[in-house]
N, C-alpha and C positions, 0 to 999 in steps of 0.2 A: 699387843699387850693388854688391849681391851680397857684401859683406864681412861677416864674422862676427867679433864682438868679445866677449871673455869674461875674467874674472878670478875667482879662488877666492872672494873676498868677495861677489860678486854674487848669491849664492843668497839672502843676507839681504834683498835689495830685489826679489826676483822678484815681478812683478805690480804693483809700484808705478810711478807716473809719475816720470820723472826728466828732467834736462836733460843732453844729451851735447854736448860741445864738441870741435872737431877742426880740424886744419889742412887747409883745402880742397886744398892743394897736395901733401899727404902723407897720403893716406887710410890707408895701410898702417902708419903709425906708432902708431896706436891712438887711444882716446877718452879724454877726462877727463870723468868723471861727477860730476854735482852734483845734489843734492836740490833740490826746487822751492823751498825756503826760501833756496837760495844756498850751503849748506854743501858743501864738497868731499868726495866720498865715495871717490875713488880713480881709479886708471887701469886701463883695460881694453885689453889687447893685442889685436892683430888675429890671430885664430886661422886664419881662411880668407880669404885675399885674392882679391878678385874680379878682374875684367879690367881695371880702371881705376886709374891711379895718382892722378888728381885729379878734382875735381868737374866741371871743364869737359869733360873727355873723356866723362864719364857723361852730362852734359847733352846733348852733341852726339849721342850714340848714342840716348838717349831721344827727342830730337827727330826724328832720321831714323826711328826705329821708329814713332813716332806718325804721321808723314807717310805711311809706307807703309801702316799699318793704315787710315788714313782713305781713301786711294786705293783700297784693296781693298773697303772698304765702299761707296764711291761707284760702283765698278764693278759690285758685286753689285746694288745698287739700280737701276742702269741696266738691267741684264739682267732684272730682275723687272718693269719698267715696261711691257713689252709682253706682250699675250696671245697665245696660239697663233694666233688668227685674224689679228691684226695682223701677226705675223711671216710668216704665209703670203701675206697681201696685198702685203707689201713684197717677198717673193720673186717673187711672180707679176708684179709690176710691173717688177722688174728683169731678167726674162726676155725674150729677144728674141721679137718677134712670129713666129708660125708662118706659113710662106709660104701665100698664098690658094689656090695652085694645088694644094695637097695635098688628096687626097680625105678626106672625113669618114667615120669608121668608122661603119657601121650594119648591121643584120641584115636581109638581103633575103629569105631563105627558109631553112627548116630543112634541114640536110643529112641525106640518107637513110642509113640504115645499110647496110653492105656485105653483099651476099647471103650471104657465107660467115662473117659475124661471129657469134659465139656468142649464142644467145638468152638473155635474162635468165632466171634461175632462178625457178621458181614460188614464191611466198611461202607459207611453212608456215602452216597454219591455227592459230588460237589455241584454247585449250580452250573459250572461249565459242562460237566459231564451229562447233567440232566438236559441242558440245552441242546448238546450235540446229539444225544439219543432222540430227542423230539425231531431234530432235523432229519435224522435217518428215517424216522417213521414217516414223516411227511413226504420225504422224497421217495419212498418206496411205494407209496400208495397212488 
């Protein structure tokens, strides 16, 4: 309900369990505070008034908020129920069939390079290849 109630004497009962009584049709009028044995402790004024004037309005907003939260959770669950493969299968089945007269894509032959196309650069030799070539040259002579 977002209302805050306070009075100077309340510091003495901080941390204790109490009973608070209020008028449900006038939440901003304050609370009457009682000890658990039933003795009256005092009145606590409303320091910060929330958005509701009575309990019924607060319950109605809480009920609608709860319904909205449940609906969002149900929507999230329904989105998680399908795997990626199931979603892909559903999309595939919803897609219209491809016309049968359409040619099927396939590779017939490799395309030849243009005669004026630049030739690929020769690969640089690694140090291991250079050393093995030098060994061959040394052993041949």
